[in-house]
C-alpha positions in Angstrom: 115.7 181.1 97.0 115.8 178.1 95.6 117.1 176.3 92.4 115.2 174.9 90.0 116.7 172.1 90.7 116.4 171.9 94.3 112.5 172.0 94.0 111.0 168.8 92.7 109.3 168.7 89.8 105.6 167.4 90.1 105.9 166.2 86.5 109.8 164.8 86.3 109.5 163.5 90.3 106.4 161.4 89.6 107.3 160.2 85.5 110.0 158.0 86.3 108.4 156.0 89.6 105.4 155.2 86.9 107.9 154.1 84.6 109.6 152.6 86.9 106.3 151.2 88.2 105.2 150.4 85.2 108.6 148.4 84.4 107.9 146.4 87.5 104.5 145.8 86.5 105.6 144.1 83.2 108.3 142.9 84.8 106.2 140.4 87.1 103.9 139.7 84.1 106.6 138.5 82.4 108.1 135.8 84.5 105.1 134.8 85.8 104.2 133.9 81.8 107.9 132.6 81.7 107.0 130.5 84.1 103.4 129.1 83.3 105.3 128.3 79.9 108.2 127.7 80.4 109.5 130.1 78.3 112.6 131.5 78.3 113.3 130.2 81.7 116.7 129.0 82.7 117.6 125.3 82.9 118.5 126.2 86.3 114.3 127.5 87.0 113.3 125.2 84.2 114.2 122.6 87.0 112.7 124.0 90.2 109.6 124.9 88.0 109.2 121.1 87.5 110.0 120.6 90.7 107.3 122.7 92.0 104.4 121.5 90.0 105.3 117.8 91.0 105.4 118.1 94.5 102.1 120.2 93.6 100.4 116.6 91.8 101.9 114.7 94.5 100.3 116.8 97.2 97.0 117.2 95.0 97.5 112.7 94.7 97.4 112.4 98.4 94.6 114.1 98.9 92.3 112.4 96.2 93.6 109.7 97.4 93.3 109.9 100.8 89.6 111.5 100.5 88.4 108.4 98.7 90.1 106.3 101.9 87.9 108.2 103.8 84.8 107.4 101.9 85.1 103.9 100.8 86.3 103.0 104.6 82.3 104.5 105.4 80.5 103.8 102.1 81.2 100.7 100.0 79.7 97.5 101.1 82.9 95.9 100.3 85.2 97.2 102.4 83.0 97.8 105.4 82.3 93.9 104.8 86.5 93.2 104.6 86.6 95.7 108.2 83.9 93.8 109.4 85.5 90.2 109.1 89.3 91.8 109.8 87.6 92.8 113.0 86.5 89.6 113.5 89.5 88.1 113.4 91.2 90.1 115.9 92.1 93.3 113.6 91.2 96.6 114.2 92.0 98.3 110.9 91.9 102.3 110.6 93.0 104.8 108.3 96.1 104.8 110.1 97.0 101.0 108.7 96.3 102.1 105.5 98.8 104.2 103.8 98.2 106.4 100.3 102.9 107.0 99.4 103.9 107.3 95.5 104.8 104.2 93.8 106.0 102.5 90.9 103.1 102.5 87.4 103.7 98.4 88.3 101.6 98.5 90.9 98.2 99.5 92.6 99.0 99.2 96.6 100.1 96.2 98.6 100.2 94.2 102.2 103.0 94.7 104.4 102.5 92.6 107.9 104.7 95.2 109.6 104.1 98.2 107.7 100.0 98.0 106.8 98.4 98.3 103.6 100.1 100.6 100.8 97.6 102.6 98.6 99.7 103.9 95.7 98.2 107.1 94.6 99.6 108.0 91.6 98.4 104.2 90.2 94.5 104.7 90.7 92.6 104.8 87.1 89.1 105.8 89.2 88.4 105.0 92.7 86.8 101.9 92.0 89.9 100.9 91.3 91.2 102.2 94.3 88.1 100.4 96.0 89.4 96.9 93.9 92.6 97.3 95.3 92.1 98.2 99.1 89.1 95.2 98.9 92.7 92.8 97.8 95.5 94.4 100.3 92.8 94.0 102.8 92.4 90.1 102.0 95.8 89.5 102.5 95.6 91.2 105.8 92.7 89.1 107.0 94.6 85.4 105.5 97.8 86.6 107.5 95.6 87.8 110.3 93.0 84.1 110.4 95.5 82.1 108.8 99.6 83.1 110.0 100.4 83.6 106.2 103.8 83.2 106.5 104.8 85.8 103.3 108.3 84.2 103.0 107.1 81.0 102.2 105.3 80.2 98.5 103.7 76.7 99.9 101.3 79.5 102.0 100.9 81.7 98.5 99.4 78.5 97.1 96.8 78.7 99.5 96.3 82.4 99.5 92.6 82.5 97.7 94.1 86.1 95.6 96.3 84.1 93.8 99.5 85.0 93.4 101.4 81.6 93.7 102.2 81.8 90.4 104.0 85.3 89.9 105.8 84.5 93.2 106.9 81.1 91.7 108.3 83.5 88.5 110.0 85.6 90.4 111.7 83.4 92.5 112.7 81.9 89.1 113.8 85.4 88.4 115.4 86.3 90.6 115.6 84.5 94.1 117.0 88.3 96.0 113.8 89.1 95.6 111.4 86.6 97.0 111.9 88.6 100.4 110.5 91.9 98.9 108.0 91.0 96.2 105.0 91.4 99.2 106.6 94.4 100.2 104.4 97.0 101.1 105.8 100.3 101.3 109.5 101.5 100.0 
């Protein structure tokens, strides 16, 4: 014979499980609402939430930049014109030479003979802005390939069709050391 304490009662054994299940569901819901809204998070959780959101935003900007880059290289008349003339000058520019990266908000792109073209994935207002930036940087690449521009020599900037000589002079006046890095594309 078994005592009432030995035999499980269906009503008493499932009630705590159901309560526990409801509590777990509520706790999961509360945690997800806290994560979404930021309310009730510890400072460490807030920092982790911000880092995750920043990483997600950076990834989304990179994906958009890569998508637009591929589309512009196939369908933009200005970009395909520059690709054709770069190839005629001896430079076979591919998507591997054009890098989407996060940048500071003071620029949209850059060109470096060593690193190629930089597109600042977080610096574009629109696809047209990215197209203008890409063409501008392709002009710098063309000048480098066709005319052997020395980007560290400001006299070469005077002949550059992109008109960056005056900006280069301002940088020289303000900070001699920065001259070497004015046109460096990637950090």
